[in-house]
C-alpha positions as CSV (number, residue, x, y, z in Angstrom):
1,M,-0.9,6.0,-34.8
2,T,2.5,6.4,-33.1
3,E,6.1,6.5,-34.3
4,F,5.7,2.8,-34.9
5,N,3.1,3.6,-37.5
6,C,4.9,1.6,-40.2
7,L,4.9,-1.6,-38.1
8,C,1.2,-1.1,-37.1
9,R,0.2,-0.6,-40.7
10,A,2.1,-3.7,-41.8
11,I,0.3,-5.8,-39.1
12,E,-3.1,-4.4,-40.1
13,K,-2.3,-5.3,-43.7
14,E,-1.2,-8.8,-42.7
15,V,-4.4,-9.5,-40.6
16,R,-6.6,-7.6,-43.1
17,R,-8.2,-5.6,-40.4
18,T,-8.1,-2.0,-39.2
19,L,-7.6,-1.8,-35.4
20,S,-9.7,1.0,-34.1
21,A,-11.5,-0.4,-31.0
22,P,-10.5,-2.3,-27.8
23,S,-12.2,-5.4,-29.1
24,D,-9.9,-5.3,-32.2
25,F,-6.8,-5.4,-29.9
26,K,-8.2,-8.2,-27.8
27,W,-8.7,-10.1,-31.1
28,L,-5.2,-9.4,-32.2
29,S,-3.7,-10.5,-28.9
30,L,-5.4,-13.9,-29.2
31,K,-4.4,-14.2,-32.9
32,I,-0.7,-13.5,-32.1
33,E,-0.8,-16.1,-29.3
34,D,-2.3,-18.7,-31.6
35,S,0.1,-17.9,-34.4
36,I,3.5,-17.7,-32.7
37,H,2.6,-19.0,-29.2
38,E,3.7,-15.9,-27.5
39,H,1.5,-13.7,-25.3
40,I,1.2,-9.9,-25.5
41,S,-1.7,-8.2,-23.7
42,H,-4.2,-6.1,-25.6
43,T,-3.4,-3.1,-23.4
44,T,0.2,-3.3,-24.5
45,L,-1.0,-3.4,-28.2
46,M,-3.2,-0.4,-27.5
47,R,-0.2,1.6,-26.3
48,V,1.9,0.6,-29.4
49,W,-1.0,1.9,-31.6
50,G,-1.3,5.0,-29.5
51,Y,-4.8,4.1,-28.4
52,L,-3.7,4.4,-24.8
53,P,-1.1,6.6,-23.3
54,G,2.0,5.0,-21.9
55,V,5.7,4.5,-22.0
56,T,7.7,3.7,-25.2
57,P,7.3,-0.1,-25.9
58,R,10.2,-2.3,-25.0
59,K,12.4,-3.7,-27.8
60,V,11.2,-7.2,-26.9
61,T,7.6,-6.1,-27.6
62,L,8.5,-4.7,-31.0
63,D,10.5,-7.8,-31.9
64,L,7.5,-10.0,-31.0
65,L,5.2,-8.0,-33.3
66,A,7.7,-8.1,-36.1
67,R,8.0,-11.9,-35.8
68,F,4.3,-12.2,-36.0
69,I,4.4,-10.9,-39.6
70,G,7.4,-13.0,-40.6
71,Y,10.4,-10.9,-39.8
72,L,13.4,-11.9,-37.5
73,G,12.7,-8.9,-35.3
74,Y,12.0,-5.2,-35.3
75,D,15.4,-4.3,-36.7
76,D,15.0,-6.7,-39.6
77,F,11.5,-5.2,-40.3
78,M,12.9,-1.7,-40.4
79,A,15.8,-2.7,-42.6
80,H,13.3,-4.1,-45.2
81,Q,11.3,-0.9,-45.0
82,V,14.3,1.2,-45.9
83,K,15.2,-1.2,-48.7
84,D,11.7,-1.1,-50.1
85,S,11.5,2.7,-50.0
86,Q,14.7,3.0,-52.0
87,E,13.6,0.5,-54.6
88,E,10.3,2.3,-55.1
89,A,11.7,5.8,-55.8
90,P,9.3,7.7,-58.1
91,I,10.1,8.4,-61.8
92,P,9.8,12.1,-62.6
93,E,6.7,13.2,-64.6
94,K,6.7,15.3,-67.8
95,K,3.8,17.0,-69.6
96,T,3.7,16.4,-73.4
97,A,2.6,18.9,-76.0
98,T,-0.9,17.5,-75.9
99,G,-1.2,18.1,-72.2
100,T,-0.9,14.4,-71.2
101,V,1.5,13.3,-68.4
102,S,4.2,10.8,-69.1
103,K,7.0,9.4,-66.9
104,E,10.4,9.5,-68.4
105,K,13.9,8.5,-67.3
106,P,16.8,11.1,-67.4
107,A,17.7,11.9,-71.0
108,T,21.0,10.6,-72.6
109,E,22.8,11.7,-75.7
110,D,21.4,8.8,-77.7
111,V,17.7,8.0,-77.1
112,P,17.5,4.2,-77.2
113,T,14.7,2.3,-78.9
114,N,12.2,0.3,-76.9
115,D,14.0,-2.9,-77.8
116,T,17.3,-1.5,-76.7
117,R,15.9,-0.2,-73.4
118,E,14.2,-3.6,-72.8
119,T,17.5,-5.4,-73.5
120,K,19.4,-3.2,-71.2
121,G,16.8,-3.6,-68.5
122,N,16.9,-7.3,-68.8
123,S,20.7,-7.2,-68.5
124,R,20.6,-5.0,-65.4
125,R,18.0,-7.4,-63.8
126,K,20.3,-10.4,-64.6
127,L,23.2,-8.6,-63.0
128,W,21.2,-7.8,-59.9
129,I,20.1,-11.4,-59.6
130,V,23.6,-12.7,-60.0
131,A,24.9,-10.2,-57.4
132,A,22.1,-11.1,-55.0
133,I,22.8,-14.8,-55.3
134,A,26.6,-14.2,-54.8
135,L,25.9,-12.1,-51.7
136,G,23.6,-14.7,-50.4
137,I,26.2,-17.4,-50.8
138,I,28.8,-15.2,-49.0
139,F,26.4,-14.5,-46.1
140,V,25.5,-18.2,-45.7
141,G,29.2,-19.1,-45.8
142,I,30.0,-16.5,-43.1
143,F,27.0,-17.7,-41.0
144,L,28.1,-21.3,-41.2
145,W,31.6,-20.4,-40.4
146,L,30.7,-18.3,-37.3
147,R,28.1,-20.7,-36.0
148,P,29.2,-23.0,-33.3
149,S,29.7,-26.6,-34.4
150,T,26.6,-28.7,-33.8
151,S,28.9,-31.5,-32.6
152,Q,30.1,-29.3,-29.8
153,K,27.6,-29.8,-26.9
154,P,26.9,-27.0,-24.5
155,L,28.8,-26.9,-21.3
156,R,27.0,-29.0,-18.7
157,I,27.1,-27.7,-15.1
158,V,27.8,-30.5,-12.6
159,S,28.7,-28.5,-9.5
160,L,27.6,-25.3,-7.7
161,S,31.1,-23.9,-8.1
162,Q,30.4,-23.7,-11.9
163,L,27.3,-21.5,-11.5
164,K,28.1,-17.8,-12.3
165,N,26.0,-14.6,-12.3
166,T,27.4,-13.7,-15.7
167,K,26.0,-16.8,-17.5
168,Q,22.6,-17.7,-18.7
169,Y,21.4,-21.3,-18.6
170,F,19.0,-23.9,-20.1
171,I,17.3,-26.0,-17.5
172,R,15.7,-29.3,-18.5
173,T,14.6,-32.5,-16.7
174,R,16.8,-35.6,-16.8
175,N,16.9,-36.9,-20.4
176,N,14.1,-34.4,-21.2
177,E,11.6,-36.8,-19.7
178,R,9.5,-33.8,-18.6
179,G,10.9,-31.3,-21.1
180,A,12.8,-28.1,-20.7
181,L,11.8,-25.1,-18.6
182,G,10.2,-22.1,-20.2
183,I,7.8,-19.3,-19.4
184,Y,4.1,-19.4,-20.3
185,Q,1.6,-16.8,-19.2
186,R,4.1,-15.3,-16.8
187,Q,4.6,-18.7,-15.0
188,I,7.4,-21.2,-15.2
189,A,6.3,-24.1,-17.4
190,T,7.6,-27.1,-19.3
191,T,7.9,-28.1,-23.0
192,F,6.7,-31.6,-22.1
193,N,4.0,-32.4,-24.7
194,R,1.8,-34.4,-22.3
195,A,1.3,-31.4,-19.9
196,K,-2.4,-30.4,-20.1
197,A,-1.9,-26.8,-18.9
198,H,0.9,-24.3,-18.5
199,R,2.8,-25.8,-21.4
200,C,5.2,-23.7,-23.4
201,D,6.4,-24.6,-26.9
202,T,10.0,-23.2,-26.6
203,A,12.6,-23.4,-23.8
204,S,13.7,-20.2,-22.0
205,T,17.0,-19.2,-20.7
206,F,17.4,-18.4,-17.0
207,A,20.0,-16.8,-14.7
208,I,20.8,-18.4,-11.4
209,L,22.0,-15.4,-9.4
210,K,23.8,-15.6,-6.1
211,F,23.2,-12.6,-3.8
212,K,24.3,-12.5,-0.2
213,G,24.6,-16.2,0.0
214,D,21.2,-17.1,-1.5
215,Y,20.3,-18.1,-5.0
216,Y,17.5,-16.6,-7.1
217,L,15.9,-17.9,-10.3
218,Y,15.6,-15.1,-13.0
219,S,13.8,-15.3,-16.3
220,I,16.0,-13.4,-18.8
221,A,13.5,-12.8,-21.6
222,D,10.9,-11.4,-19.2
223,R,13.4,-9.7,-16.8
224,R,11.6,-11.0,-13.7
225,F,12.4,-13.4,-10.9
226,I,10.5,-16.6,-10.2
227,N,8.8,-16.8,-6.8
228,I,7.8,-19.8,-4.6
229,Y,4.6,-20.4,-6.6
230,G,6.4,-20.6,-10.0
231,H,5.1,-17.1,-10.9
232,E,7.1,-14.1,-11.9
233,T,7.8,-11.3,-9.4
234,D,9.6,-8.0,-9.5
235,A,10.4,-8.1,-5.7
236,P,13.1,-10.8,-5.2
237,I,14.1,-9.7,-1.7
238,D,10.9,-8.4,-0.1
239,G,8.9,-11.3,-1.5
240,Y,9.1,-14.0,1.1
241,G,10.1,-17.4,-0.3
242,T,11.6,-16.2,-3.5
243,C,15.2,-17.3,-2.8
244,M,16.1,-20.8,-3.8
245,K,18.3,-23.6,-2.4
246,V,20.3,-25.3,-5.2
247,S,21.7,-28.8,-4.5
248,T,23.2,-31.6,-6.5
249,R,22.7,-35.3,-6.5
250,D,24.7,-37.5,-8.9
251,S,25.5,-34.5,-11.1
252,L,21.8,-33.6,-11.3
253,F,20.2,-30.6,-9.7
254,V,17.3,-30.1,-7.2
255,L,15.8,-26.6,-6.9
256,D,14.0,-25.9,-3.6
257,F,12.2,-22.7,-2.7
258,C,11.9,-21.6,0.9
259,K,8.5,-22.0,2.5
260,N,7.7,-21.5,6.2
261,D,11.1,-22.9,7.3
262,T,10.6,-25.9,4.9
263,L,11.7,-26.5,1.4
264,S,9.3,-26.7,-1.5
265,T,10.8,-28.7,-4.4
266,L,10.3,-27.6,-7.9
267,N,8.7,-30.5,-9.8
268,M,7.7,-30.7,-13.4
269,N,4.4,-32.5,-13.2
270,E,3.3,-34.8,-16.0
271,N,-0.2,-33.4,-16.4
272,Y,0.1,-29.7,-15.4
273,G,3.6,-28.8,-16.4
274,I,4.7,-27.4,-13.1
275,C,4.1,-28.5,-9.5
276,L,5.8,-27.8,-6.1
277,T,6.1,-30.1,-3.2
278,D,2.5,-30.0,-2.0
279,W,1.1,-31.2,-5.3
280,G,3.9,-33.3,-6.8
281,T,7.0,-34.8,-5.3
282,T,6.9,-34.9,-1.5
283,N,9.3,-35.5,1.3
284,G,12.3,-34.7,-0.8
285,K,11.7,-37.7,-3.1
286,F,14.1,-37.6,-6.1
287,D,12.3,-38.5,-9.3
288,V,12.2,-37.5,-13.0
289,G,10.1,-34.4,-12.3
290,N,12.7,-32.7,-10.1
291,Q,16.0,-34.0,-11.5
292,F,17.3,-31.1,-13.6
293,I,20.2,-30.8,-16.0
294,I,21.7,-27.2,-16.2
295,E,23.6,-26.2,-19.3
296,E,25.3,-22.9,-20.2
297,A,23.5,-21.0,-23.0
298,G,25.6,-17.8,-23.3
299,D,26.8,-14.7,-21.4
300,F,24.6,-12.6,-19.3
301,D,24.9,-9.1,-17.8
302,P,23.4,-9.3,-14.3
303,T,23.5,-5.5,-13.6
304,E,19.7,-4.8,-14.0
305,A,18.6,-8.0,-12.2
306,L,20.9,-7.4,-9.2
307,S,19.8,-3.8,-9.0
308,M,16.2,-5.0,-8.4
309,M,17.4,-6.5,-5.1
310,Q,18.5,-3.3,-3.6
311,E,16.5,-1.8,-0.8
312,T,16.4,1.7,-2.1
313,N,13.7,2.4,-4.6
314,Q,13.5,6.1,-5.7
315,E,10.0,5.8,-7.2
316,V,8.5,4.3,-4.0
317,M,10.1,7.0,-1.9
318,A,8.9,9.7,-4.3
319,A,5.3,8.5,-3.9
320,T,5.7,8.2,-0.1
321,K,6.7,11.9,0.1
322,S,4.0,13.1,-2.3
323,I,1.1,11.5,-0.5
324,E,-0.1,13.1,2.7
325,D,-0.6,10.7,5.5
326,G,-4.3,10.8,6.3
327,G,-5.1,12.9,3.2
328,T,-8.2,12.5,1.1
329,Y,-7.8,11.7,-2.6
330,A,-9.6,10.8,-5.7
331,I,-7.7,8.2,-7.8
332,Y,-8.2,8.4,-11.6
333,T,-6.6,7.5,-14.9
334,E,-6.7,9.3,-18.3
335,T,-7.4,7.9,-21.7
336,T,-7.8,9.3,-25.2
337,S,-11.5,9.5,-26.1
338,P,-12.1,7.3,-29.2
339,N,-15.1,9.5,-30.2
340,G,-13.6,12.9,-29.3
341,K,-11.1,15.2,-30.8
342,T,-7.6,13.9,-31.5
343,G,-5.5,13.9,-28.3
344,Q,-8.5,14.7,-26.1
345,K,-8.1,13.2,-22.6
346,V,-11.0,11.7,-20.6
347,R,-10.7,11.2,-16.8
348,H,-11.9,7.9,-15.3
349,Y,-12.3,8.0,-11.5
350,L,-11.8,4.9,-9.5
351,H,-14.8,3.9,-7.3
352,A,-14.8,1.7,-4.2
353,N,-16.4,-1.2,-6.1
354,G,-13.7,-1.2,-8.7
355,S,-15.6,0.5,-11.5
356,L,-14.4,3.6,-13.4
357,S,-16.6,6.6,-14.0
358,D,-16.0,10.0,-15.7
359,K,-17.8,11.7,-12.9
360,L,-16.2,12.7,-9.6
361,T,-18.6,11.8,-6.7
362,D,-18.4,11.2,-3.0
363,S,-18.1,7.5,-3.7
364,C,-14.6,8.1,-5.0
365,R,-13.2,9.6,-1.8
366,F,-10.2,7.6,-0.4
367,V,-8.2,8.4,2.7
368,L,-4.6,7.1,2.6
369,H,-2.9,6.1,5.8
370,R,0.8,5.4,5.8
371,R,2.1,2.1,7.2
372,E,5.6,0.9,7.7
373,G,7.1,-2.5,8.5
374,Q,9.4,-5.3,7.4
375,T,6.5,-7.2,5.8
376,F,5.8,-4.5,3.2
377,Y,7.2,-4.2,-0.2
378,R,10.1,-1.7,0.1
379,K,9.1,-1.3,3.8
380,V,6.3,1.3,3.2
381,A,2.7,1.1,2.0
382,F,-0.7,2.8,2.4
383,H,-4.0,1.7,3.7
384,V,-6.6,2.8,1.2
385,C,-9.7,3.8,3.2
386,Y,-13.0,4.4,1.5
387,H,-15.4,7.1,2.8
388,G,-18.9,6.3,1.6
389,K,-21.6,8.8,0.9
390,N,-24.1,7.3,3.4
391,A,-21.7,6.2,6.1
392,T,-22.7,6.7,9.7
393,K,-20.4,8.1,12.3
394,G,-17.7,5.6,13.3
395,K,-18.3,3.5,10.3
396,E,-17.3,5.9,7.6
397,C,-14.0,4.2,6.8
398,Q,-13.4,0.7,5.3
399,W,-9.9,-0.5,4.8
400,G,-8.7,-1.0,1.3
401,F,-8.5,-4.4,-0.3
402,T,-8.0,-5.8,-3.8
403,S,-9.7,-8.9,-4.9
404,Q,-8.7,-11.1,-7.9
405,G,-12.2,-12.2,-8.6
406,E,-12.8,-15.1,-11.1
407,T,-9.8,-16.4,-12.9
408,D,-9.0,-19.2,-15.3
409,I,-5.9,-21.4,-15.2
410,A,-4.7,-20.5,-18.7
411,H,-5.0,-16.7,-18.3
412,P,-4.8,-15.9,-14.6
413,Y,-4.0,-12.2,-15.2
414,R,-6.7,-11.3,-17.6
415,C,-9.5,-11.3,-15.1
416,G,-10.1,-9.7,-11.7
417,H,-11.3,-6.4,-10.3
418,L,-10.4,-3.9,-7.6
419,E,-12.7,-3.6,-4.6
420,V,-12.5,-1.8,-1.3
421,K,-13.9,-3.7,1.7
422,P,-12.9,-5.0,5.1
423,Y,-10.6,-7.9,5.3
424,E,-9.1,-10.0,8.1
425,F,-5.5,-9.7,7.2
426,A,-3.9,-6.3,7.7
427,D,-1.1,-6.9,5.1
428,W,-3.7,-7.3,2.3
429,Q,-5.1,-3.9,3.1
430,S,-1.9,-2.0,2.1
431,Q,-1.1,-0.8,-1.4
432,V,2.3,0.4,-2.7
433,F,2.5,3.5,-4.8
434,F,5.2,4.3,-7.3
435,L,5.7,7.9,-8.7
436,N,7.7,8.5,-11.9
437,T,9.2,11.9,-13.0
438,S,6.1,12.6,-15.2
439,G,3.8,12.7,-12.2
440,Y,2.0,9.4,-12.9
441,Y,1.6,6.7,-10.3
442,A,1.8,2.9,-10.6
443,I,-0.1,1.1,-7.8
444,R,0.9,-2.4,-6.7
445,A,-2.0,-4.6,-5.9
446,T,-0.9,-5.4,-2.4
447,A,2.0,-5.2,0.0
448,V,1.5,-8.7,1.3
449,S,4.9,-10.3,1.9
450,I,4.1,-13.7,0.3
451,E,4.1,-12.9,-3.4
452,W,1.9,-15.4,-5.1
453,W,0.4,-14.7,-8.5
454,G,-2.2,-12.2,-7.2
455,A,0.1,-10.3,-4.9
456,A,2.6,-9.4,-7.6
457,T,0.2,-7.6,-9.9
458,F,-0.5,-3.9,-10.5
459,W,-3.6,-1.9,-10.9
460,T,-4.4,-1.4,-14.6
461,V,-7.4,-0.6,-16.9
462,N,-9.0,-3.3,-19.1
463,Y,-11.7,-2.7,-21.7
464,N,-15.0,-4.6,-21.9
465,N,-17.0,-3.8,-25.0
466,G,-15.2,-0.5,-25.2
467,K,-15.9,0.4,-21.5
468,P,-12.9,0.8,-19.2
469,E,-12.7,-1.3,-16.1
470,A,-10.2,-1.5,-13.3
471,G,-8.2,-4.7,-13.3
472,Y,-4.8,-6.3,-12.9
473,S,-1.5,-6.6,-14.9
474,L,2.0,-7.8,-14.2
475,E,3.3,-4.7,-16.0
476,R,4.0,-1.8,-13.8
477,A,1.9,0.8,-15.7
478,Y,2.2,4.4,-14.7
479,I,-1.3,5.4,-15.6
480,W,-2.8,6.7,-12.3
481,R,-3.2,10.3,-11.0
482,M,-4.0,11.5,-7.5
483,E,-6.3,14.4,-6.9
484,K,-6.2,15.9,-3.4
485,L,-9.8,16.6,-2.1
486,S,-10.6,19.1,0.5
């Protein structure tokens, strides 16, 4: 267990199941999603439990887990833990003349009888009950006093001049005919109850950030931008087509994404929850699916979001300097062995077919060739070149490529594999490496400029019946190591 042992134990008690294997965490991920309609990956759960190494969980992750077991958030959960521990303080024990052990309260001058003690105990309980009720009434009164009046409607935005980087917004279709916008499975979605897929149950808040004359749509809860395909991305500038044109018609808004010198209009489709121009409203037609009402939902600090737009990225540059151009490497990750000693690390080397093995063989030899250009994420990337054991002269190198494999519409990021093989588009062959101060790398699945849902993912490790497999995640996980080979 980790420092979040108390929360983990509470969850295990709630679900009446001890989580000790990858399949347990997959089961819990689905149970959480079914219970509170929020998704958390099983790999994130494994890191919270300490089953996998990783960074400290974000506050939003801990809040989600606390809500799953009935608390308002992680702080509320911890406050109840402190209160419970104080109320359950042990009574000191005392040995009697016969050798038996009895529990007694601190002695007083007059030892009361059982009836007296019981009467005093009842009196104290009544006083505590009265005090608790009084405090509850006070808190409810304060809450009602501070809460904004329900009769006061949120400020509705009717012109571009009202949009500010320091505000967060609700976005909904006209008269809620197609619902409000939210995020489901890392994709923009709608609360409209007739949508067959990509439907979320709660609205989300968004920022509409203006940067160097362009607008960008930003999911506040997930701290990511929305790209041209309605999916989240962490590269708002380098991802072509991420910026958005915002226009008004009759005090309603139209949101258009750039696409090959044309505009792709965001449209909330009646059946699928989200569509863009090619699938829904075409030729700039103005209908209920792309008529949006924007309302203020509170204040917002845009510092972190705007910093994501800067060209300089220290972790990308650190990785670029650490990797030798043309050098031969083995790429591996480390996990804690479930059957070994506590804290024992096991290496899993990446093979050219996307599998992971604890054995270093020639099939794991990769040659990395540096590439630069305007089309790459942060302007620099590497070809991952595979040198096979039985390669003939002149054919010993295949350019790197990552393939999504089979996916399903509801969970597009849970499937997929990594594979090295020739491919016709050069951009797809380049991977971006990030290096943190602990010496671990994160590897972005591709440097392709158009960031659709496969292009914005990172290499990760999934578990299939307890066996690790290379796969994809939208989280930038620093789990990879580079071993220089002679």
